[in-house]
DOMARTOR-76671 format. One record per residue (C-alpha): residue in three letters; y, x, z. Coordinates in Angstrom, 1 decimal, always signed. Layout:
! DOMARTOR-76671
<pt><type>ALA</type><v>Y</v><u>X</u><w>Z</w></pt>
...
***
This chain:
! DOMARTOR-76671
<pt><type>MET</type><v>+195.7</v><u>+91.0</u><w>+2.3</w></pt>
<pt><type>ILE</type><v>+197.9</v><u>+89.6</u><w>+5.1</w></pt>
<pt><type>SER</type><v>+194.9</v><u>+89.2</u><w>+7.4</w></pt>
<pt><type>GLU</type><v>+194.2</v><u>+92.9</u><w>+7.2</w></pt>
<pt><type>ALA</type><v>+197.8</v><u>+93.9</u><w>+7.9</w></pt>
<pt><type>GLY</type><v>+199.4</v><u>+94.3</u><w>+11.3</w></pt>
<pt><type>ILE</type><v>+202.9</v><u>+94.7</u><w>+10.0</w></pt>
<pt><type>CYS</type><v>+204.5</v><u>+92.8</u><w>+7.0</w></pt>
<pt><type>ILE</type><v>+207.7</v><u>+94.2</u><w>+5.5</w></pt>
<pt><type>PHE</type><v>+209.6</v><u>+91.8</u><w>+3.3</w></pt>
<pt><type>ILE</type><v>+212.1</v><u>+93.2</u><w>+0.7</w></pt>
<pt><type>PHE</type><v>+213.9</v><u>+91.4</u><w>-2.2</w></pt>
<pt><type>GLY</type><v>+211.8</v><u>+88.4</u><w>-3.1</w></pt>
<pt><type>ASN</type><v>+213.1</v><u>+87.3</u><w>-6.4</w></pt>
<pt><type>LYS</type><v>+211.7</v><u>+86.6</u><w>-9.8</w></pt>
<pt><type>LEU</type><v>+212.9</v><u>+85.7</u><w>-13.3</w></pt>
<pt><type>VAL</type><v>+212.3</v><u>+82.1</u><w>-14.5</w></pt>
<pt><type>ASN</type><v>+213.6</v><u>+81.1</u><w>-17.9</w></pt>
<pt><type>GLY</type><v>+216.0</v><u>+84.0</u><w>-17.9</w></pt>
<pt><type>GLU</type><v>+217.4</v><u>+83.1</u><w>-14.5</w></pt>
<pt><type>VAL</type><v>+216.9</v><u>+85.0</u><w>-11.2</w></pt>
<pt><type>VAL</type><v>+215.4</v><u>+82.7</u><w>-8.5</w></pt>
<pt><type>LEU</type><v>+213.9</v><u>+83.1</u><w>-5.1</w></pt>
<pt><type>ALA</type><v>+210.2</v><u>+84.0</u><w>-5.0</w></pt>
<pt><type>SER</type><v>+208.6</v><u>+81.0</u><w>-3.4</w></pt>
<pt><type>GLY</type><v>+205.3</v><u>+83.0</u><w>-3.0</w></pt>
<pt><type>MET</type><v>+207.1</v><u>+85.4</u><w>-0.7</w></pt>
<pt><type>MET</type><v>+208.2</v><u>+82.5</u><w>+1.5</w></pt>
<pt><type>GLU</type><v>+204.6</v><u>+81.3</u><w>+1.7</w></pt>
<pt><type>GLU</type><v>+203.5</v><u>+84.9</u><w>+2.6</w></pt>
<pt><type>PHE</type><v>+206.1</v><u>+84.8</u><w>+5.4</w></pt>
<pt><type>ARG</type><v>+204.7</v><u>+81.5</u><w>+6.7</w></pt>
<pt><type>ILE</type><v>+201.2</v><u>+82.9</u><w>+6.7</w></pt>
<pt><type>ALA</type><v>+202.3</v><u>+86.2</u><w>+8.4</w></pt>
<pt><type>LYS</type><v>+204.1</v><u>+84.1</u><w>+11.0</w></pt>
<pt><type>GLU</type><v>+201.2</v><u>+81.8</u><w>+11.7</w></pt>
<pt><type>ARG</type><v>+198.9</v><u>+84.8</u><w>+12.1</w></pt>
<pt><type>GLY</type><v>+201.2</v><u>+86.5</u><w>+14.6</w></pt>
<pt><type>LYS</type><v>+202.0</v><u>+89.5</u><w>+12.4</w></pt>
<pt><type>VAL</type><v>+204.8</v><u>+91.9</u><w>+13.1</w></pt>
<pt><type>ILE</type><v>+207.4</v><u>+90.9</u><w>+10.4</w></pt>
<pt><type>ILE</type><v>+210.2</v><u>+93.1</u><w>+9.3</w></pt>
<pt><type>PRO</type><v>+212.6</v><u>+91.5</u><w>+6.8</w></pt>
<pt><type>ILE</type><v>+215.1</v><u>+93.7</u><w>+5.0</w></pt>
<pt><type>GLY</type><v>+217.9</v><u>+91.3</u><w>+4.7</w></pt>
<pt><type>SER</type><v>+220.2</v><u>+93.7</u><w>+2.9</w></pt>
<pt><type>THR</type><v>+218.0</v><u>+93.4</u><w>-0.2</w></pt>
<pt><type>GLY</type><v>+218.9</v><u>+89.7</u><w>-0.5</w></pt>
<pt><type>PHE</type><v>+216.9</v><u>+86.8</u><w>-2.0</w></pt>
<pt><type>ALA</type><v>+213.8</v><u>+85.6</u><w>-0.1</w></pt>
<pt><type>ALA</type><v>+214.0</v><u>+88.6</u><w>+2.3</w></pt>
<pt><type>LYS</type><v>+217.5</v><u>+87.5</u><w>+3.4</w></pt>
<pt><type>GLU</type><v>+216.3</v><u>+83.9</u><w>+3.9</w></pt>
<pt><type>ILE</type><v>+213.4</v><u>+85.2</u><w>+6.0</w></pt>
<pt><type>PHE</type><v>+215.8</v><u>+87.5</u><w>+7.9</w></pt>
<pt><type>ASP</type><v>+218.2</v><u>+84.6</u><w>+8.6</w></pt>
<pt><type>GLU</type><v>+215.3</v><u>+82.3</u><w>+9.8</w></pt>
<pt><type>MET</type><v>+213.9</v><u>+85.0</u><w>+12.1</w></pt>
<pt><type>LYS</type><v>+217.3</v><u>+85.9</u><w>+13.6</w></pt>
<pt><type>GLU</type><v>+218.2</v><u>+82.3</u><w>+14.2</w></pt>
<pt><type>SER</type><v>+214.9</v><u>+81.5</u><w>+16.0</w></pt>
<pt><type>GLY</type><v>+215.4</v><u>+84.3</u><w>+18.6</w></pt>
<pt><type>ASP</type><v>+211.6</v><u>+84.7</u><w>+18.7</w></pt>
<pt><type>TYR</type><v>+211.5</v><u>+88.3</u><w>+17.4</w></pt>
<pt><type>SER</type><v>+212.6</v><u>+90.5</u><w>+20.3</w></pt>
<pt><type>TYR</type><v>+211.2</v><u>+93.6</u><w>+18.8</w></pt>
<pt><type>ILE</type><v>+214.0</v><u>+93.5</u><w>+16.2</w></pt>
<pt><type>ASN</type><v>+216.8</v><u>+92.7</u><w>+18.7</w></pt>
<pt><type>ASP</type><v>+218.3</v><u>+96.2</u><w>+18.5</w></pt>
<pt><type>TYR</type><v>+218.0</v><u>+96.4</u><w>+14.7</w></pt>
<pt><type>TRP</type><v>+219.4</v><u>+93.1</u><w>+13.2</w></pt>
<pt><type>ASN</type><v>+222.6</v><u>+94.7</u><w>+12.0</w></pt>
<pt><type>ASP</type><v>+220.9</v><u>+97.6</u><w>+10.3</w></pt>
<pt><type>LEU</type><v>+218.4</v><u>+95.4</u><w>+8.5</w></pt>
<pt><type>GLU</type><v>+221.1</v><u>+93.0</u><w>+7.3</w></pt>
<pt><type>ASN</type><v>+224.0</v><u>+95.2</u><w>+6.4</w></pt>
<pt><type>ASP</type><v>+223.0</v><u>+98.7</u><w>+5.7</w></pt>
<pt><type>GLU</type><v>+222.5</v><u>+99.8</u><w>+2.1</w></pt>
<pt><type>ASP</type><v>+221.7</v><u>+103.4</u><w>+3.1</w></pt>
<pt><type>VAL</type><v>+218.1</v><u>+103.6</u><w>+2.1</w></pt>
<pt><type>ILE</type><v>+217.3</v><u>+106.5</u><w>+4.5</w></pt>
<pt><type>LYS</type><v>+218.9</v><u>+104.6</u><w>+7.4</w></pt>
<pt><type>VAL</type><v>+216.9</v><u>+101.4</u><w>+6.6</w></pt>
<pt><type>PHE</type><v>+213.7</v><u>+103.5</u><w>+6.3</w></pt>
<pt><type>ASN</type><v>+214.4</v><u>+105.1</u><w>+9.7</w></pt>
<pt><type>THR</type><v>+215.1</v><u>+101.7</u><w>+11.2</w></pt>
<pt><type>ILE</type><v>+211.8</v><u>+100.4</u><w>+9.9</w></pt>
<pt><type>ASN</type><v>+210.1</v><u>+103.4</u><w>+11.3</w></pt>
<pt><type>GLU</type><v>+211.7</v><u>+102.8</u><w>+14.7</w></pt>
<pt><type>ILE</type><v>+210.6</v><u>+99.2</u><w>+14.8</w></pt>
<pt><type>ILE</type><v>+207.0</v><u>+100.2</u><w>+13.9</w></pt>
<pt><type>GLU</type><v>+206.9</v><u>+102.9</u><w>+16.5</w></pt>
<pt><type>GLY</type><v>+208.3</v><u>+100.3</u><w>+19.1</w></pt>
<pt><type>VAL</type><v>+205.6</v><u>+97.8</u><w>+18.4</w></pt>
<pt><type>ARG</type><v>+202.7</v><u>+100.2</u><w>+17.8</w></pt>
<pt><type>PHE</type><v>+201.2</v><u>+100.0</u><w>+21.2</w></pt>
<pt><type>ARG</type><v>+202.2</v><u>+96.5</u><w>+22.2</w></pt>
***
């Protein structure tokens, strides 16, 4: 499915194992695949778990300039409408690149 996508949005990324909430390792693998294939990746860090790890890795790398104006909104905002609007702005910004 990743090969068909142009944009990959990562939210949450947790699962229940033996009654304990853990990071979803499959989501981290999907991130690696999306990165290798040059997809536009939008991590919603405010949802925590694997999405937050992806967010942190991307922000630290400095390789994702299309998100430069949006890091704070993707990491800290819990207002769903604002996050949705931020995602939309990023998509519109990369649409014709």
